[in-house]
Each structure stands twice: as structure tokens, then as C-alpha cells.
C-alpha positions as CSV (number, residue, x, y, z in Angstrom):
1,M,-53.5,135.7,58.6
2,I,-52.7,135.0,62.2
3,R,-49.6,133.0,62.9
4,I,-49.2,131.0,66.1
5,V,-45.8,129.6,66.9
6,A,-45.9,126.1,68.4
7,T,-43.5,124.9,71.1
8,A,-41.2,121.9,70.5
9,E,-43.5,119.7,72.5
10,Q,-46.5,120.8,70.6
11,I,-44.7,120.1,67.3
12,R,-43.8,116.6,68.5
13,Q,-47.5,115.9,69.4
14,L,-48.6,117.3,66.0
15,N,-46.1,115.1,64.2
16,E,-47.1,112.0,66.1
17,A,-50.8,112.5,65.6
18,N,-52.7,110.0,63.4
19,E,-56.1,111.4,63.9
20,L,-57.9,114.8,64.5
21,I,-56.1,117.2,66.8
22,E,-58.3,119.3,69.1
23,I,-56.9,122.7,70.1
24,V,-58.2,123.9,73.5
25,D,-57.5,126.8,75.9
26,E,-56.3,126.5,79.5
27,T,-59.9,125.8,80.6
28,G,-60.5,123.1,78.1
29,K,-62.7,125.2,75.8
30,R,-62.4,124.0,72.3
31,L,-60.8,126.5,70.0
32,G,-60.6,124.4,66.9
33,V,-59.6,121.1,65.3
34,V,-56.7,120.4,62.9
35,A,-56.9,117.4,60.5
36,R,-53.8,116.0,59.1
37,E,-53.5,115.4,55.3
38,V,-54.9,112.3,53.8
39,D,-52.3,110.1,52.1
40,L,-52.4,107.1,49.8
41,E,-52.2,104.7,52.7
42,D,-55.3,106.3,54.3
43,I,-57.2,105.8,51.0
44,R,-56.1,102.2,50.7
45,I,-57.3,101.5,54.3
46,A,-60.7,103.2,53.6
47,R,-61.2,101.2,50.4
48,T,-60.4,98.0,52.2
49,R,-62.9,98.8,55.0
50,L,-65.6,99.7,52.5
51,K,-65.2,96.3,50.8
52,S,-65.6,94.4,54.2
53,D,-68.9,93.1,55.3
54,Q,-68.6,94.6,58.8
55,P,-71.6,96.4,60.1
56,R,-71.6,100.2,59.7
57,L,-73.3,103.0,61.5
58,S,-75.0,105.9,59.8
59,Y,-73.9,109.4,60.5
60,A,-77.1,110.0,62.5
61,E,-76.3,106.9,64.7
62,V,-72.8,108.2,65.3
63,L,-74.1,111.6,66.3
64,D,-76.7,110.1,68.6
65,H,-74.1,108.0,70.3
66,L,-71.8,111.0,70.8
67,H,-74.6,113.1,72.2
68,R,-75.4,110.3,74.7
69,L,-71.8,110.2,75.8
70,E,-72.0,114.0,76.6
71,T,-75.1,113.6,78.7
72,P,-74.4,112.9,82.4
């Protein structure tokens, strides 16, 4: 296993994150993504949202939207 030691500033950012964390090199190239653990509050929020009557997008619709954002 490879161990990477984070700086104090990186640890602060990791601790404050409430969504996915993208790890990039100095040129912006994506190296990986870190997801924080799901807790009971996350599950409660997800269940509440599932019960709502708000419109939802399919996975394919979300991917299509993201691809359109990348296209100049």
C-alpha cells in the first residue's frame, strides 16, 4: 500500500468537505476521487428526498447534461 501524507491545509479541506473530493496534480489532471463515509444523517436526508414529489433525472440524463457541460 502507498501512503501519502497530507499537509495541515489538505487535512482541513478534507475535514470540511461534505461532498466528493477530487484529487488532481499540478496541471489539473484528475488522479482520483475520495468519498466521505455515509452517516445516518445522509440516509435520513436521502429518504426524505425520495418521499418528495420533486422531479427527478435519470442517470442517463445526468450524464448527458455533464457531457454537454464539457463540450465548448
